[in-house]
BANUKE-769820 format. One line per 5 residues: number of its first residue (from 1); their letters; for each residue x, y, z of N, C-alpha, C. Coordinates in steps of 0.02 Angstrom, whole numbers. Layout:
NUM	a	X,Y,Z,X,Y,Z,X,Y,Z ~ ...
***
This chain:
1	msgit	42,-59,0,0,0,0,44,62,0 ~ 29,109,-44,66,171,-48,46,218,9 ~ 94,258,29,79,307,81,50,370,51 ~ 31,416,94,0,480,75,55,527,51 ~ 41,564,-3,88,613,-29,64,685,-21
6	dlsel	-1,696,-13,-28,763,-7,-7,795,60 ~ 28,851,57,56,881,117,3,901,167 ~ -50,933,145,-103,954,191,-134,895,227 ~ -146,841,190,-174,780,220,-125,749,268 ~ -61,748,250,-10,720,294,-8,756,361
11	iasme	-6,822,358,-1,862,419,-64,854,462 ~ -122,857,430,-185,851,467,-193,782,498 ~ -162,732,468,-172,662,490,-112,633,527 ~ -62,673,543,0,643,569,-6,612,638 ~ -52,633,679,-64,603,745,2,584,780
16	pelhd	41,633,801,105,617,833,96,579,898 ~ 140,531,908,137,488,968,205,488,1002 ~ 208,509,1064,270,512,1103,282,446,1138 ~ 341,418,1128,360,355,1161,393,370,1229 ~ 383,327,1276,412,336,1343,487,325,1345
21	qefvf	512,279,1305,582,259,1308,628,315,1286 ~ 687,318,1317,739,367,1298,790,332,1253 ~ 819,372,1206,866,345,1158,928,389,1154 ~ 983,360,1129,1043,397,1114,1068,375,1045 ~ 1106,420,1014,1140,405,951,1212,389,970
26	vvlpg	1236,332,949,1306,313,962,1339,294,896 ~ 1405,299,894,1441,280,834,1491,226,852 ~ 1495,175,809,1544,123,816,1595,134,760 ~ 1653,165,775,1703,179,723,1723,114,687 ~ 1722,116,621,1739,57,582,1687,2,585
31	gaygd	1631,16,616,1579,-35,625,1545,-53,559 ~ 1517,-113,558,1479,-137,500,1410,-159,524 ~ 1363,-164,477,1296,-185,496,1299,-252,532 ~ 1264,-255,587,1265,-314,630,1304,-302,694 ~ 1355,-258,690,1392,-240,750,1345,-203,797
36	gadlr	1352,-215,860,1310,-181,909,1240,-210,915 ~ 1229,-268,886,1162,-299,889,1140,-310,961 ~ 1188,-321,1006,1172,-332,1077,1142,-269,1109 ~ 1151,-211,1077,1122,-149,1102,1049,-141,1081 ~ 1026,-185,1038,957,-184,1012,939,-116,981
41	pigaf	978,-96,930,964,-32,898,897,-32,862 ~ 865,26,862,803,33,823,818,66,756 ~ 879,87,746,899,117,682,974,115,674 ~ 996,113,612,1068,111,597,1080,147,531 ~ 1139,178,527,1158,211,465,1234,208,459
46	gekeg	1258,183,402,1330,179,390,1357,245,363 ~ 1407,271,397,1441,332,375,1515,317,369 ~ 1553,360,336,1624,347,328,1660,345,396 ~ 1632,381,446,1662,382,513,1646,320,554 ~ 1596,283,533,1577,223,570,1503,209,564
51	ltliv	1479,162,603,1409,143,603,1373,180,658 ~ 1325,222,639,1284,258,688,1224,215,706 ~ 1213,207,771,1156,168,795,1113,213,839 ~ 1048,201,836,1001,233,882,981,178,931 ~ 1000,186,994,990,132,1042,955,158,1105
56	paera	921,113,1140,892,133,1204,947,160,1250 ~ 934,216,1283,985,248,1325,1011,201,1379 ~ 967,163,1409,988,118,1463,1038,66,1438 ~ 1028,40,1378,1075,-9,1350,1143,24,1336 ~ 1142,86,1312,1204,121,1299,1243,131,1364
61	rsagl	1206,152,1417,1239,162,1482,1269,96,1507 ~ 1231,43,1502,1255,-23,1525,1318,-45,1488 ~ 1324,-24,1424,1381,-43,1384,1439,6,1391 ~ 1430,57,1433,1482,107,1444,1491,156,1386 ~ 1439,164,1346,1442,210,1290,1418,279,1311
66	rdddi	1442,330,1276,1422,399,1292,1348,409,1282 ~ 1319,446,1328,1247,461,1322,1236,535,1340 ~ 1278,577,1310,1274,649,1324,1207,679,1305 ~ 1181,660,1248,1118,687,1224,1065,633,1226 ~ 1014,644,1266,960,595,1274,899,620,1235
71	frmit	870,575,1196,813,592,1154,753,548,1170 ~ 695,575,1153,634,534,1151,608,536,1080 ~ 572,484,1062,549,477,994,475,494,989 ~ 459,536,940,390,550,922,378,519,854 ~ 330,473,850,313,442,786,253,478,756
76	ltvhs	260,497,694,204,525,656,167,465,628 ~ 109,449,656,77,385,641,43,382,573 ~ 39,439,537,13,438,470,60,397,425 ~ 32,359,377,73,321,330,95,368,275 ~ 154,397,284,180,445,235,219,409,181
81	slsav	211,431,120,249,404,64,321,428,68 ~ 367,385,48,437,406,45,447,460,-8 ~ 399,469,-52,402,520,-104,368,586,-84 ~ 339,588,-25,303,648,-3,353,706,4 ~ 329,765,-12,371,825,-9,343,873,43
86	gltaa	385,894,90,367,947,136,352,929,208 ~ 339,865,222,321,847,291,379,860,338 ~ 438,838,320,496,849,363,508,924,374 ~ 501,963,322,510,1035,327,458,1067,373 ~ 396,1045,367,342,1073,410,354,1056,483
91	vahal	374,994,496,389,973,565,449,1012,592 ~ 501,1016,552,561,1052,574,545,1126,588 ~ 504,1156,546,486,1226,555,447,1236,621 ~ 399,1192,634,360,1197,696,404,1191,757 ~ 454,1147,754,498,1138,811,551,1194,815
96	tdrgi	574,1216,757,622,1271,755,593,1334,787 ~ 530,1347,774,496,1405,802,499,1405,879 ~ 508,1347,908,511,1340,981,582,1325,1005 ~ 630,1326,959,699,1314,978,713,1243,998 ~ 676,1195,969,684,1124,985,719,1089,928
101	sanvv	775,1056,943,810,1019,890,771,956,873 ~ 780,934,811,744,875,787,790,834,742 ~ 792,769,755,827,722,712,774,676,684 ~ 761,682,618,706,647,587,732,585,550 ~ 699,529,561,714,467,526,651,446,489
106	aafhh	658,439,423,602,416,383,609,340,374 ~ 559,304,396,556,232,384,503,220,331 ~ 490,157,314,444,142,259,374,168,270 ~ 347,158,330,278,178,344,271,246,379 ~ 318,262,422,310,321,464,375,360,470
111	dhvfv	368,423,490,426,464,507,431,466,583 ~ 493,467,607,506,466,679,551,526,694 ~ 531,566,743,566,627,760,597,619,829 ~ 663,624,833,698,618,896,711,689,922 ~ 685,703,981,690,770,1011,723,763,1080
116	paera	754,818,1104,784,815,1171,733,792,1223 ~ 752,744,1263,705,714,1311,672,766,1356 ~ 710,816,1376,682,865,1423,631,912,1390 ~ 627,910,1323,579,953,1288,529,913,1248 ~ 525,848,1262,483,803,1222,408,821,1226
121	eeala	383,837,1285,312,855,1291,297,919,1253 ~ 342,967,1257,334,1030,1220,335,1018,1145 ~ 379,974,1122,382,957,1051,318,923,1029 ~ 293,877,1070,230,843,1054,173,894,1047 ~ 169,941,1093,117,993,1090,123,1035,1027
126	alral	185,1051,1007,196,1090,946,172,1052,885 ~ 186,987,882,165,948,824,90,937,823 ~ 60,930,881,-14,924,884,-46,989,860 ~ -18,1046,880,-44,1110,858,-37,1118,782 ~ 19,1097,755,29,1099,683,-24,1057,648
131	slsaa	-36,998,673,-86,953,643,-156,984,645 ~ -173,1013,702,-239,1044,709,-247,1104,661 ~ -193,1140,649,-196,1198,605,-209,1179,533 ~ -194,1117,516,-203,1093,447,-269,1057,437 ~ -303,1042,492,-365,1002,488,-423,1044,460
***
């Protein structure tokens, strides 16, 4: 099933959902896919500097990895198309207006926005307001 591409519909239907779990981004220099599987990453990306993993903060702490920046994940539950234009920009703009950083990961069905844990509720409110403004 294809996802939604219409920006107005995407924003009005995004229904952001804040997850309780905290996450960190860690890098395994020289790492390859499969490395760090014991950390149970929810995301991975290979870069020339190493393998970046998004892992539960508690697992990173237990493994002795740096956890300077703690994030919470907001999932936009609308099924967005990977070809959709503007959703990431609209989300980033809404959060930028409030001075909240955002790390967006697009997966096949949904977009996931990682925001500083201490501002997660504020970020959720901003995204809900954005969605209501488009309805």
